[in-house]
C-alpha positions as CSV (number, residue, x, y, z in Angstrom):
1,M,8.1,1.9,-13.5
2,K,7.7,-0.5,-10.7
3,L,4.5,-1.5,-8.9
4,W,5.0,-1.6,-4.9
5,I,2.4,-3.3,-2.7
6,D,2.3,-2.8,1.0
7,A,1.5,-6.8,1.3
8,D,1.1,-7.0,4.9
9,A,-2.4,-5.3,4.7
10,A,-3.3,-5.8,1.3
11,P,-6.6,-7.6,0.6
12,L,-6.2,-10.9,-1.3
13,A,-8.6,-9.5,-4.1
14,V,-6.2,-6.5,-4.5
15,K,-3.4,-8.5,-4.8
16,E,-4.6,-10.8,-7.3
17,V,-5.8,-7.7,-9.5
18,C,-2.2,-6.7,-9.4
19,Y,-1.1,-9.9,-10.2
20,R,-2.9,-10.0,-13.4
21,A,-2.0,-6.5,-14.1
22,S,1.6,-7.3,-13.7
23,E,1.4,-9.9,-16.5
24,R,-0.9,-8.0,-18.9
25,L,1.8,-5.1,-18.8
26,S,5.1,-7.0,-18.2
27,L,5.1,-4.5,-15.1
28,E,7.6,-5.4,-12.2
29,T,5.9,-6.2,-9.0
30,I,7.2,-6.1,-5.6
31,L,5.2,-7.3,-2.8
32,V,6.9,-6.2,0.8
33,A,6.0,-7.7,3.9
34,N,7.4,-8.8,7.4
35,Q,6.0,-12.1,6.6
36,R,6.5,-15.0,4.2
37,L,4.5,-14.5,1.1
38,Q,3.4,-17.1,-0.9
39,L,3.6,-15.8,-4.9
40,P,1.4,-17.6,-7.3
41,V,3.3,-19.7,-9.9
42,G,3.5,-18.8,-13.7
43,Y,4.1,-14.8,-12.7
44,P,7.6,-13.9,-13.9
45,H,7.2,-10.3,-12.8
46,L,6.2,-11.0,-9.4
47,S,9.0,-10.7,-6.5
48,A,8.8,-10.4,-2.8
49,V,10.9,-8.8,-0.3
50,R,10.6,-10.3,3.5
51,V,11.9,-7.5,5.7
52,E,12.4,-8.0,9.6
53,G,9.1,-7.8,12.0
54,G,8.2,-4.3,13.7
55,P,6.0,-1.5,13.3
56,D,6.5,0.2,9.8
57,V,9.5,-1.8,8.5
58,A,7.7,-2.8,5.2
59,D,6.6,0.6,5.0
60,R,10.4,2.2,5.3
61,Y,11.7,-0.5,2.7
62,I,9.1,0.9,0.4
63,A,9.8,4.4,1.3
64,E,13.4,4.2,0.5
65,H,13.4,2.2,-2.8
66,A,10.2,3.5,-4.4
67,E,11.3,6.1,-7.3
68,T,9.6,8.9,-9.1
69,G,6.8,7.3,-12.0
70,D,6.7,4.2,-10.0
71,V,3.1,2.9,-8.1
72,A,2.6,1.9,-4.8
73,I,-0.9,0.1,-3.3
74,T,-1.0,0.7,0.4
75,A,-3.6,1.9,2.9
76,D,-1.2,3.2,5.0
77,I,-1.5,7.3,5.3
78,P,1.8,7.9,6.9
79,L,3.7,5.8,4.0
80,A,1.6,7.5,1.1
81,A,2.8,11.0,2.8
82,L,6.1,9.6,2.1
83,L,5.7,8.5,-1.5
84,V,3.4,11.4,-3.0
85,P,6.2,14.2,-2.7
86,K,8.7,11.6,-4.2
87,G,6.4,11.8,-7.1
88,V,5.3,8.0,-6.7
89,V,1.5,7.7,-7.9
90,V,-0.1,6.1,-4.5
91,I,-3.5,4.2,-4.7
92,D,-5.2,2.7,-1.3
93,P,-6.7,-0.7,-2.2
94,R,-10.0,0.6,-2.5
95,G,-8.7,2.7,-5.7
96,D,-8.3,5.8,-4.3
97,V,-5.6,8.0,-5.7
98,H,-3.6,10.3,-3.0
99,T,-2.6,13.4,-4.4
100,A,-0.2,16.2,-3.2
101,E,-3.6,18.0,-2.9
102,S,-5.2,15.5,-0.8
103,I,-2.5,13.6,1.2
104,G,-2.2,16.4,3.8
105,E,-5.9,16.3,4.8
106,R,-6.1,12.5,5.0
107,L,-3.0,12.5,7.0
108,S,-4.3,14.8,9.6
109,V,-7.7,13.0,9.6
110,R,-5.6,9.7,10.1
111,N,-3.7,11.4,13.2
112,F,-6.8,12.8,14.6
113,M,-8.7,9.5,14.8
114,E,-5.5,8.3,15.9
115,T,-5.8,10.5,19.1
116,L,-9.4,9.6,19.7
117,R,-8.4,5.8,19.6
118,S,-5.9,6.8,21.8
119,T,-8.6,8.2,24.3
120,G,-10.6,5.4,24.3
121,V,-13.3,6.4,21.7
122,E,-14.3,3.5,19.5
123,T,-13.9,4.8,15.9
124,G,-14.8,2.0,14.0
125,G,-12.6,0.9,11.0
126,P,-13.4,0.8,6.9
127,A,-16.4,-0.9,5.5
128,A,-16.0,-4.2,4.4
129,Y,-15.6,-4.8,0.5
130,G,-18.6,-4.7,-1.5
131,A,-19.6,-4.8,-4.7
132,R,-18.1,-1.5,-6.0
133,E,-14.7,-2.9,-4.9
């Protein structure tokens, strides 16, 4: 089992929790981003993959390399929709698990909101992290 982190948009607090879990569980953890990542020293189970810039390049890399039984941390719903059917456990940065039962609805809502934004409707974004997160 590997832990994949969609690192371009993952909050630092989430990455730090994953770093500690990676060491505690001796879990191979791969951060994928289209920018250079500075990994903390002293975490031998961490590695980073830098992909070329461009839309969804990091997502495609994770989708191509993640396998059944792996875990992925991502806020990207289309990426989650690719991973869930492969048997990858997908968790968003707030800790919600995407399942085969929920991913279709979440993708539909995401696409609907994207359509609204493209017509000029301001939809806002996710709430800032609070004490719960």
